[in-house]
N, C-alpha and C positions, 0 to 999 in steps of 0.2 A: 951802051952796056947795061945789062939787067942788074938791078939791085937785089941783094939777098932777101929783101923784104917785099919784092914785087908779088910774091905768092899770096900775101895778105889780101891785096885787091882782087886777085884772081879768085880766091875763095869766096869773097863777098859777091863777085859777079856770078859765080856758079849758084850761090844761094838765091840770088835775085831771079835768075833764069828759071829756077825750079819753083819759084813762088814761095820761098822759105825765108827770105830776108826779113828781119825784124827791125823795127824802129822804136825809139822811145817817144812817148807822147807826154806833153807837158800839162799837168793838172794844176789849175790856178785857183783852186778853192778847196774847202774842206770836203772830205769824202762822204757826202750824204746821198740821198736818192737821186739828186741831180748834181752835176759838177760843171765847172767851167773848164773845158778841154781846149787848150790852145786859143783861148779868148772867146769861146762859144759855149753857151749853156746847152747841155744835153742830158738826157735821162741815162743814169749810170746802171748798166746791166752787166758790169764786169768786176764788181767789188766782192771781196771776202768779208767785208765789214757787216756781216749778216744782221746783227741786231742794232747797228747804228751807234754802238757804244763809244766810238772814238770821238764823238762830239757831244756825249752826254754831259750835262753841267757838273754832276758829281765827279765824273772821271777827270774832267778838265781841272776842276778845283783841286783835286788830290795831286795832280801833276804839278800844278803851279806852286802849291804849298811845299811839296817835297823839294822842288828846285830852290825855293827860298831858304829852306833849312839846310839842305845837303849839297847844294850846288848842282852843276850840270853834268858832271861825270863821276865815274866810280873811282878813277885814279889808279886802278891796278886790277890784276886778276883776283878772283875771289879767295884764293889760297894765300895771297900776299896782303893786299890792303883794300880790295874791292868788295868785301862781303858786307855791304850796307845792311843795317838793322832791318830795313824794309824787306830784304830777302826772306828773313825768317818768318815774318808775318805772311808774306805771299805764299811761301811754300807750305806753311801750316794750313792756310786757307785752301790751297790746291788739294792737299791730302784729304782735308775734310770734305771737299766737294766731290772728289773721286772715290771716297770711301776706302782709302789706303792708309798704311802706317806712316808713310812719309812721301815727300816729293822733292825734286831737284829742278831748278830752273837753269836753262841754257840760253845762249845769246840768240838763237833762232831755232825753228823747227828743223831746218836742214842740219844745223850743228848738232842737234839732239840725236837725230837718227844716225848720222855718221860717227857719233861718239859712243852711243849706247850699243849698237850692234857689234862692233869689234870687241867690246868688253864681254858680251854674252857668248860670242862664238869665235873660235880661232881655227888654226890649220887642221886640227884633229876633229873638227865638228862639222855638222850639216845644217844648212839653212834651207827651209822650204818657203818660197815666196810666191805670192799671187802674181800672175803675169801682168796685171795692170797696176801694180804697186807704184807709189810715187818715186821719182828719181832719187830722192834723199835716201830711201830704203835701198834702192839698187846700189847706190854708191857706198852706203854703209856695209852692204854685203861684200862688195869688192874689197873694201878696206880691211875687212875681217880676215881675208884669205881663207875663209872656210869654203868647203864644197857647197855649191848652191844648186838647188833643183827648183825649177819653176813649175808650179801647178796651174792648170787651166783656170780661168777666171771664175772664182767662187765655186769651183768644182771640188766638193768635199770627197767624192769617191776617188778622184784622181789624186788628191792629197793623201788619202789612205793608201793607195797603191804605191805611191812613191815612198811613203814611210815603211811599208811592209817590205819593200825591196832594199831598204837602206839600213843595214846593220853594221856594227863594228865601229861606229862613231862614238867619241867620248860624250858629246852632248848633241841634242837636236833642238833646233829653234824654228818655230812656225811664226811668220810675220805677215801681217796683212793690214792694209788700210781698213778703216771701219766704214767710212763713206768715201767712195772713190771720187777723187777730185775732178776728173774729166767726164765721168759717167753719171754721178749722182746716186748710184745704187748702194745698197747696204750689204756688207759681207755677212754671211751666215755665221755669226760669231758663236752662237750656242752650239751649233754642230761642230764647228772647228774646235771649240773648247773640249767637247767630248772626245774628239780624235786626239787632241793633245794629251788629255788625261789618260786615255787608253794606251797610248804609245810612249808615255813618260817623256813628253817633249815640253819645252818651255813655249810660252805663247806671248808674243808681243803684238799689241794693237796700236796702230797709228790713228788717233782719234781727232786729227786736225780739223776735219770738216763736220764732225758730229758733236764735238764739245760746244756747249752753249746753245745747241739747237735741239738735241734729242735727250731723252731721259729725264727723270725727275729733277727739277731745278736746273735743267740744262747740264746735268752732270755727264752726259755723253752716251755713246752708243752701247757701251758695255752694260750700263744700267738699263738702257732702252731694250736690250735683249735679255734682261732678267738675270744678269751674271754678276750682280753686286757681291762683293766680299770674296770673290774667287781669286785664286793666285794667278791673275793675269797682269802682265806688265803693260801699263797704259802710258803711251806717249801722246803728246798733243802740242798745240801751239797757243800763243797768246796774241797772235796776229790775225786771227780770223774773227770769230764771234766776239772775242774779248776786245778787238779793235786796237791792239797795240803792237808789241814786238816781243819776241822771245819764244822759246820752246820749253817743254818740261817733260819729266818722266815721273810717274807715280807708281809706287809699289812698296815692297818691304823695306824696313830700315837697313837690313843687310845689303840689299841691292843699292840703295842710295849711298851707303858708306863705301861700297866698292867702287861705284862710279866716281865719287869724289876723289878717289885715289888712282883710278885707272883711265878715266874718260879724257882723252887728249883734248877734245874740243871744249871741255870744261876747264881743265887745268891750265891751258895755255891761251885763254881768252880773257880780255878785260871784262869786268862786270858791267851789267847794263846800267844806264843812267838812272838815278833815283826817281826821276819823274816817270820813267817808263814802268818801274816796279810799282810805284804808288798808284799809277793809273790802272794797271792791270788788277791790282788788289781791289780798287774801288769798282772796277767793271765786273769783277767776280761777284761782289756783293749785290750789285744792281741786277746782274744776270739771274742769280738764284731767286730774286724776289719779283721777277718780271715775266710771269707766265704769259701775259698779254703780248709781249714782244715776240716770243717764240710762236704763239698762236697766229699773230698777224703775219709773220714771215712765211709760215707754211701755207696760210690762206692765199697770200700773194702768189706764191709759187704755183699752187693748184690753179688759180685763175689763169695764169699765163700758159701753163701746160695745156689746159683744155682749149684755150683760144688758139694757140699755135697749131695744135693738132687739127682743129676744125678748118684752119686756113689751108692745110695740106703740107705743112712742114713735117719732115721726118725726125721724130724724137726718139731717143733711147729711153728705156723704161726707168726713169729716175724716181726715187722715193723721197727725195729731199728738195732743198732749195736750189740745187744745181740742175740746170736743164740743158742737156746737150742737143743742139740742133744740127744734125748731121748733113753736111753739104757734099763731101766727097773729095775733090781735088783741092790742093792748097790754094792755087790762084783763084779758084772759084769762091772759096770760103772768104778769101781776102776781099774779093770784089763785092760780095754780099755785105760784108762788114762795112766797107766804105760806102755802099749805097744806103745802109741804115744810118750811118753817121750823117749823111746829107739830110736824112729825115729827122735828125736830132736825137738819135739813139746810139749809144755806145755799147755794142755787143761784140767783144773781141773774137777774132778768128784764131783758132787753135790748130796748129799744124804739126806734122812730125818734126822732131822725135817725141813731142809731148803726147801724141796720140798715134795709134797704128796707121801705117800707110793706107790711103784710100778712105780714111774716116775723118778727114779734116772737118772741123765743125765750128759753130758759134757756141761758146760756153756762156750761157745766159745764167746769171745769178741774181736772185732777188734779195731784197733787204726788208726788214721790218718797217723801216722808215719810208719806203715807197708809198706815196699817196695814191688814191684812186685815180687822180689826174695824171700822175706819172705813168701808171700802168696803162691807162687809156691812150696816152701819147705814144708809148712804146709799141703797143699793139697796132695802132694806126700805122706806124712806121713799117712794121713787119707786113701788114696787109698791102702796103704800097709797093714793096719790093718782091713779093712772092712770085710775080710773073717772070722775074729774071732768073729763077732757080730752075 
């Protein structure tokens, strides 16, 4: 007799046959330029810890001290009992860094997007979203119940056409990643901002992968594109270049006040641990004063891009620390990733639905803490497996 739950295994089998089954890998060390993966030391080319701040001594010391003073947990949602005093310090620091009136921290970047977007747009509104936007943006759009139109990747002309054809909505919201997480390219924020202004639309930028890397003091892609001080809503994370956990939104005081009262992912979530908040605040301070880290990160990325291209790998035109090495089919990408792992290089295979069908890839990400020796080892591994592509 077939169990009502036999379909679970059938679904997993189908994923495996399509080359799409995923497995959790066990990391047994701190996330530096090299890690111990399942008991073996490998060069880490799959981390978002871009500046290496998760292991910075000042960041660790701040986390330890906060734990000693405030304990390990927040004990409740922020509107009840979990609004630790460190939140105020961190949010003021974020607003200062982003050049906005105020900021609000969420439990994760995913929670931030799925909370912010439904507050900004509802059933009577229109959202215009880049086709390669992150899954958290896509899910935020779905939760909003607004009408959604998808414009071609970074295609400002297509965005204008969709806006000109869309009248009768109460509000219109344009949303885009700043640095696209699987492609590494930068959205044309300046041009999109002009379109938003001309069509009286709100503009939300997800700066998860630009914050800490681009712009003066690592303030992000909005500053990098010369748009400081504009009425742009900036969302980001504390889990990438900041090296911790959490998401945030930076904007006007009115926006933040409304989100405190309407954003369900904020209202109904326990506050972050004090150690997480203190670590993020310390990392922000290190980030702003560490231009050498950002310079080293981008130099490392340029070195790897140039070398992989010379070897014959197919790269997308990334402008950042994210290097997409396009392989094609899911199983082939997985096979290449496993071959690299044998060489002592961890470069994760990314497959649909995270990327479009037929574009499975290795998502290679660099860190400021990668040494010359790490990079030489990694490139040697890529050279050894190029013949199998």
